[in-house]
Residue frames as qw, qx, qy, qz and C-alpha x, y, z in Angstrom:
[[0.716, 0.056, -0.565, -0.406, 19.05, 28.21, -34.67],
 [0.475, 0.031, -0.822, 0.313, 20.51, 26.15, -31.86],
 [0.104, -0.014, 0.509, -0.854, 18.79, 28.35, -29.27],
 [0.645, 0.022, -0.143, -0.750, 15.45, 27.76, -30.89],
 [0.697, 0.039, -0.708, -0.106, 15.94, 24.00, -30.81],
 [0.275, 0.015, -0.749, 0.603, 16.84, 24.11, -27.18],
 [0.351, 0.019, 0.253, -0.901, 13.80, 26.29, -26.42],
 [0.731, 0.023, -0.390, -0.560, 11.50, 23.87, -28.32],
 [0.604, 0.021, -0.779, 0.167, 12.96, 20.89, -26.50],
 [0.083, -0.004, -0.629, 0.773, 12.55, 22.62, -23.13],
 [0.508, 0.031, 0.057, -0.859, 8.96, 23.68, -23.88],
 [0.726, 0.033, -0.589, -0.353, 8.15, 20.15, -25.05],
 [0.428, 0.008, -0.797, 0.426, 9.57, 18.67, -21.84],
 [0.167, 0.015, 0.431, -0.887, 7.56, 21.13, -19.81],
 [0.648, 0.026, -0.227, -0.727, 4.38, 20.26, -21.72],
 [0.672, 0.005, -0.739, -0.055, 4.92, 16.55, -21.19],
 [0.249, -0.032, -0.722, 0.644, 5.58, 17.02, -17.41],
 [0.345, 0.021, 0.217, -0.913, 2.53, 19.29, -17.09],
 [0.702, 0.004, -0.446, -0.555, 0.30, 16.78, -18.86],
 [0.595, -0.020, -0.783, 0.182, 1.60, 13.93, -16.70],
 [0.061, -0.016, -0.595, 0.801, 1.10, 15.95, -13.53],
 [0.534, 0.006, -0.018, -0.846, -2.47, 16.79, -14.53],
 [0.726, -0.009, -0.617, -0.304, -3.18, 13.12, -15.24],
 [0.410, 0.003, -0.774, 0.482, -1.72, 12.06, -11.90],
 [0.194, 0.014, 0.382, -0.903, -3.82, 14.70, -10.05],
 [0.662, 0.000, -0.271, -0.699, -6.94, 13.48, -11.90],
 [0.677, 0.011, -0.736, -0.020, -6.25, 9.81, -11.07],
 [0.225, -0.014, -0.700, 0.677, -5.61, 10.61, -7.41],
 [0.390, -0.001, 0.182, -0.903, -8.81, 12.64, -7.19],
 [0.735, 0.010, -0.429, -0.525, -10.82, 9.84, -8.78],
 [0.630, 0.016, -0.753, 0.190, -9.22, 7.11, -6.58],
 [0.018, 0.074, -0.588, 0.805, -9.52, 9.05, -3.25],
 [0.532, 0.024, 0.253, -0.808, -12.80, 8.22, -1.62],
 [0.678, 0.126, -0.630, -0.356, -13.25, 4.89, -3.47],
 [0.772, -0.376, 0.382, -0.342, -14.44, 2.05, -1.32],
 [0.321, 0.471, -0.818, -0.080, -12.01, -0.88, -1.37],
 [0.934, -0.212, -0.056, -0.284, -13.04, -4.54, -0.82],
 [0.060, -0.571, 0.804, -0.158, -10.59, -6.50, 1.30],
 [0.800, -0.007, -0.511, -0.315, -11.37, -10.16, 0.50],
 [0.602, -0.552, 0.483, -0.317, -11.48, -12.35, 3.61],
 [0.986, 0.105, 0.124, -0.035, -10.45, -15.37, 1.59],
 [0.406, 0.766, -0.470, 0.166, -6.80, -14.27, 1.12],
 [0.889, -0.109, -0.356, 0.267, -4.20, -16.66, 2.46],
 [0.208, -0.911, 0.256, -0.247, -2.51, -15.23, 5.51],
 [0.875, 0.061, -0.319, 0.358, 0.99, -16.15, 6.59],
 [0.333, -0.899, 0.274, -0.080, 3.46, -15.22, 9.31],
 [0.301, -0.592, 0.726, 0.177, 7.09, -16.14, 8.66],
 [0.371, 0.286, -0.749, -0.469, 5.85, -18.11, 5.63],
 [0.030, -0.160, -0.974, 0.159, 3.57, -20.31, 7.72],
 [0.308, -0.493, -0.554, -0.596, -0.19, -20.27, 7.19],
 [0.089, -0.145, -0.640, 0.749, -2.07, -18.60, 10.01],
 [0.128, -0.689, -0.662, -0.266, -5.67, -17.70, 10.80],
 [0.124, 0.025, -0.225, 0.966, -6.29, -14.11, 11.64],
 [0.054, -0.678, -0.728, 0.093, -9.51, -12.95, 13.27],
 [0.030, 0.945, 0.318, -0.069, -10.74, -9.54, 12.15],
 [0.558, -0.281, 0.178, 0.760, -7.27, -8.32, 11.08],
 [0.205, 0.293, 0.454, 0.816, -8.76, -6.49, 8.11],
 [0.231, -0.769, -0.559, -0.206, -11.48, -5.01, 10.27],
 [0.442, -0.313, -0.251, 0.802, -9.20, -2.42, 11.91],
 [0.100, 0.848, 0.334, -0.400, -10.52, 1.11, 12.10],
 [0.259, 0.867, -0.302, -0.300, -7.74, 2.40, 9.89],
 [0.891, 0.002, 0.388, 0.235, -5.72, 0.33, 7.41],
 [0.119, 0.743, -0.465, -0.466, -2.69, 1.00, 5.31],
 [0.911, 0.263, 0.318, -0.011, -2.86, -1.33, 2.29],
 [0.048, -0.665, 0.615, 0.421, 0.38, -2.12, 0.50],
 [0.876, 0.330, 0.311, -0.165, -0.43, -4.11, -2.64],
 [0.143, -0.514, 0.714, 0.454, 2.29, -5.80, -4.72],
 [0.831, 0.377, 0.082, -0.400, 0.76, -7.10, -7.98],
 [0.921, 0.050, 0.333, 0.198, 2.25, -9.78, -10.25],
 [0.511, 0.821, -0.075, 0.244, 4.23, -7.16, -12.15],
 [0.121, -0.822, 0.490, -0.264, 6.65, -6.53, -9.34],
 [0.586, 0.213, -0.753, 0.210, 9.23, -9.06, -8.00],
 [0.702, -0.613, -0.186, -0.311, 7.56, -10.35, -4.91],
 [0.862, -0.203, -0.222, 0.407, 10.73, -11.89, -3.50],
 [0.391, 0.359, -0.098, 0.841, 12.54, -8.60, -4.01],
 [0.350, -0.643, -0.069, -0.678, 9.81, -6.73, -2.05],
 [0.842, -0.496, -0.212, -0.022, 9.91, -9.25, 0.75],
 [0.736, 0.023, -0.199, 0.646, 13.69, -8.77, 1.04],
 [0.150, 0.360, -0.072, 0.918, 12.96, -5.08, 1.61],
 [0.470, -0.665, -0.529, -0.239, 10.21, -5.47, 4.17],
 [0.535, -0.323, -0.357, 0.694, 12.59, -4.07, 6.84],
 [0.111, 0.236, 0.146, 0.954, 11.73, -0.66, 5.35],
 [0.464, -0.524, -0.435, -0.566, 8.27, -1.01, 6.81],
 [0.499, -0.147, -0.711, 0.474, 9.45, -1.49, 10.38],
 [0.058, 0.019, 0.293, -0.954, 8.20, 1.89, 11.61],
 [0.560, -0.118, -0.324, -0.753, 4.77, 1.32, 10.00],
 [0.684, -0.168, -0.710, -0.029, 4.57, -2.21, 11.50],
 [0.328, -0.071, -0.614, 0.714, 5.62, -0.88, 14.90],
 [0.300, -0.068, 0.059, -0.950, 2.91, 1.72, 14.71],
 [0.679, -0.159, -0.521, -0.491, 0.34, -1.01, 13.93],
 [0.624, -0.178, -0.708, 0.278, 1.48, -3.19, 16.83],
 [0.165, -0.003, -0.434, 0.886, 1.61, -0.13, 19.13],
 [0.442, -0.057, -0.027, -0.895, -2.00, 0.74, 18.35],
 [0.406, 0.009, 0.857, -0.317, -3.05, -2.78, 19.20],
 [0.184, 0.216, 0.849, 0.445, -4.39, -3.35, 15.72],
 [0.224, 0.743, 0.392, -0.494, -6.75, -0.35, 15.74],
 [0.386, 0.776, -0.355, -0.350, -4.49, 0.51, 12.81],
 [0.837, -0.085, 0.506, 0.191, -3.19, -2.32, 10.66],
 [0.185, 0.610, -0.572, -0.516, -0.70, -2.37, 7.84],
 [0.851, 0.209, 0.456, -0.156, -2.00, -4.95, 5.35],
 [0.039, -0.549, 0.686, 0.475, 0.58, -6.33, 2.93],
 [0.834, 0.331, 0.371, -0.237, -0.97, -8.10, -0.07],
 [0.124, -0.464, 0.732, 0.483, 1.25, -10.00, -2.51],
 [0.818, 0.431, 0.213, -0.317, -0.22, -11.22, -5.76],
 [0.399, -0.466, 0.679, 0.403, 2.63, -13.38, -7.14],
 [0.477, 0.391, -0.564, -0.550, 3.02, -14.45, -10.71],
 [0.952, -0.006, -0.013, -0.305, 1.51, -17.81, -11.50],
 [0.925, 0.170, -0.274, 0.200, 3.79, -20.55, -10.42],
 [0.371, 0.493, -0.436, 0.655, 5.92, -18.45, -8.09],
 [0.631, -0.652, -0.039, -0.419, 3.98, -18.80, -4.84],
 [0.918, -0.276, -0.153, 0.239, 6.41, -21.39, -3.44],
 [0.557, 0.312, -0.141, 0.756, 9.31, -18.98, -4.01],
 [0.227, -0.658, 0.022, -0.717, 7.40, -16.29, -2.24],
 [0.821, -0.540, -0.099, -0.154, 6.80, -18.58, 0.78],
 [0.847, -0.011, -0.164, 0.506, 10.49, -19.47, 0.81],
 [0.259, 0.503, -0.097, 0.819, 11.37, -15.77, 0.82],
 [0.507, -0.674, -0.057, -0.534, 8.92, -15.09, 3.63],
 [0.901, -0.385, -0.155, 0.126, 10.48, -17.83, 5.75],
 [0.692, 0.164, -0.134, 0.690, 13.99, -16.53, 5.08],
 [0.010, 0.627, -0.004, 0.779, 12.95, -12.94, 5.91],
 [0.396, -0.323, -0.739, 0.439, 11.56, -14.09, 9.28],
 [0.181, -0.321, -0.058, -0.928, 8.99, -11.35, 9.22],
 [0.109, -0.292, -0.867, 0.390, 6.96, -11.75, 12.37],
 [0.340, 0.364, 0.164, -0.852, 3.99, -9.85, 10.90],
 [0.642, 0.400, 0.647, -0.098, 1.10, -11.10, 8.75],
 [0.094, 0.367, -0.534, -0.756, 1.33, -11.01, 5.00],
 [0.700, 0.375, 0.450, -0.409, -1.51, -11.89, 2.66],
 [0.219, -0.185, 0.781, 0.555, -1.15, -13.95, -0.50],
 [0.598, 0.525, 0.232, -0.560, -3.52, -13.43, -3.44],
 [0.390, -0.190, 0.791, 0.431, -2.58, -16.10, -5.89],
 [0.340, 0.527, 0.764, 0.154, -5.86, -15.86, -7.76],
 [0.140, 0.193, 0.233, 0.943, -5.80, -12.10, -8.31],
 [0.190, -0.660, -0.727, -0.021, -8.98, -11.73, -6.28],
 [0.229, -0.596, -0.235, 0.733, -7.98, -8.32, -4.76],
 [0.010, -0.237, 0.362, 0.902, -7.84, -6.69, -8.20],
 [0.126, -0.343, -0.832, -0.418, -10.93, -8.46, -9.38],
 [0.245, -0.694, -0.640, 0.223, -12.87, -7.10, -6.46],
 [0.150, -0.815, -0.077, 0.554, -11.35, -3.62, -6.88],
 [0.648, 0.432, 0.412, 0.473, -11.10, -2.92, -10.62],
 [0.111, 0.967, 0.123, 0.193, -10.90, 0.84, -9.99],
 [0.596, -0.649, 0.239, 0.408, -7.43, 0.64, -8.49],
 [0.414, 0.845, -0.277, -0.194, -5.17, 2.41, -10.97],
 [0.961, 0.177, -0.119, 0.174, -2.47, 0.19, -12.55],
 [0.352, 0.703, -0.400, 0.470, 0.47, 2.36, -11.63],
 [0.663, -0.145, -0.606, 0.416, 2.54, 1.13, -8.66],
 [0.099, 0.203, -0.299, 0.927, 2.45, 4.58, -7.11],
 [0.563, -0.304, -0.095, -0.762, -1.29, 4.00, -6.37],
 [0.771, -0.114, -0.620, -0.089, -0.79, 0.63, -4.70],
 [0.386, -0.172, -0.626, 0.655, -0.14, 1.98, -1.20],
 [0.248, -0.507, -0.217, -0.797, -3.11, 3.73, 0.37],
 [0.063, 0.002, 0.701, -0.710, -4.79, 4.52, 3.69],
 [0.356, -0.429, -0.706, -0.438, -8.31, 3.31, 4.30],
 [0.341, -0.327, 0.377, -0.797, -10.77, 4.65, 6.86],
 [0.446, -0.031, 0.781, -0.436, -13.27, 2.59, 8.86],
 [0.736, 0.457, 0.303, -0.397, -15.53, 2.15, 5.82],
 [0.704, -0.027, 0.550, 0.448, -12.58, 1.14, 3.67],
 [0.409, 0.898, 0.152, 0.062, -12.65, 4.33, 1.68],
 [0.685, 0.218, -0.037, 0.694, -9.32, 5.61, 0.30],
 [0.269, -0.920, -0.157, 0.238, -8.14, 8.61, 2.37],
 [0.060, -0.837, 0.444, 0.313, -4.55, 8.98, 1.26],
 [0.930, 0.351, 0.070, 0.086, -2.49, 7.53, -1.55],
 [0.378, 0.787, -0.440, 0.211, 1.26, 6.99, -1.87],
 [0.860, -0.096, -0.387, 0.319, 4.17, 5.09, -0.39],
 [0.322, -0.935, 0.094, -0.115, 5.38, 6.78, 2.78],
 [0.860, -0.257, 0.146, 0.415, 8.71, 4.87, 2.85],
 [0.551, 0.025, 0.189, 0.812, 11.50, 7.39, 2.32],
 [0.022, -0.558, -0.295, -0.775, 9.00, 10.26, 2.21],
 [0.223, -0.200, -0.661, 0.688, 8.84, 11.76, 5.70],
 [0.270, 0.064, 0.044, -0.960, 6.26, 14.40, 4.75],
 [0.629, -0.104, -0.549, -0.541, 3.84, 11.75, 3.43],
 [0.511, -0.174, -0.790, 0.290, 4.45, 9.53, 6.54],
 [0.001, 0.120, 0.436, -0.892, 3.60, 12.59, 8.72],
 [0.500, -0.021, -0.249, -0.829, 0.34, 12.97, 6.72],
 [0.635, -0.123, -0.744, -0.167, -0.42, 9.27, 7.28],
 [0.354, -0.164, -0.721, 0.573, 0.24, 9.52, 10.98],
 [0.196, 0.057, 0.198, -0.959, -1.87, 12.64, 11.27],
 [0.614, -0.051, -0.416, -0.669, -4.76, 10.93, 9.51],
 [0.579, -0.105, -0.798, 0.131, -4.32, 7.71, 11.59],
 [0.177, -0.113, -0.588, 0.781, -4.33, 9.80, 14.76],
 [0.382, 0.007, -0.022, -0.924, -7.42, 11.78, 13.70],
 [0.680, -0.109, -0.590, -0.422, -9.32, 8.57, 12.97],
 [0.522, -0.123, -0.761, 0.365, -8.21, 7.02, 16.27],
 [0.002, 0.044, 0.395, -0.918, -9.16, 10.16, 18.19],
 [0.504, -0.113, -0.314, -0.797, -12.57, 10.16, 16.55],
 [0.782, -0.210, -0.544, -0.218, -13.21, 6.76, 18.06],
 [0.449, -0.744, 0.344, -0.356, -11.45, 7.59, 21.30],
 [0.991, -0.094, 0.039, 0.084, -9.23, 4.59, 20.78],
 [0.527, 0.687, -0.333, 0.374, -5.94, 6.30, 20.10],
 [0.763, -0.639, -0.008, 0.098, -3.44, 5.21, 22.71],
 [0.380, -0.736, 0.426, 0.364, -0.10, 6.72, 21.67],
 [0.809, 0.223, 0.447, 0.312, 2.37, 5.49, 19.15],
 [0.447, 0.722, 0.126, 0.513, 3.22, 8.92, 17.75]]
């Protein structure tokens, strides 16, 4: 009797995992290839100070990292050091590839976010989306945080999805795709 219960539990777990995996594959397939709108009206800051950027979002290849109001923005800023290799790649490619960090803080928490940015002394642009414009312009972005980091091609179509931090295989895929895009336009100048 106990063996049957264990078998039923194991089969149930397997069914749940299989269904979840199938759903994730379907969402990834639907999201890949979607064109993303990068609003030019987002507030840009460097070290918590407003700055004007010319054509930063017009890079040939872009890695978008979107933190919506559900996540703790200050917590994410305190972990921006994890993105050093990605940022170094962006700088090394002279902004032919850009990492675009978009924070959409909860209403009333923007000043805390600015304070955290100043404390972090991140010498790289971060975009603030207090009005939720990014999601309004891109309603097809899935709600799960796992879909909020993605690589865009020159036409802002989603090429790859997933957070490469702590996932060397995924980061290698990102670098391969970035290099392929850069080679296509004969603009790739090292960095890998």
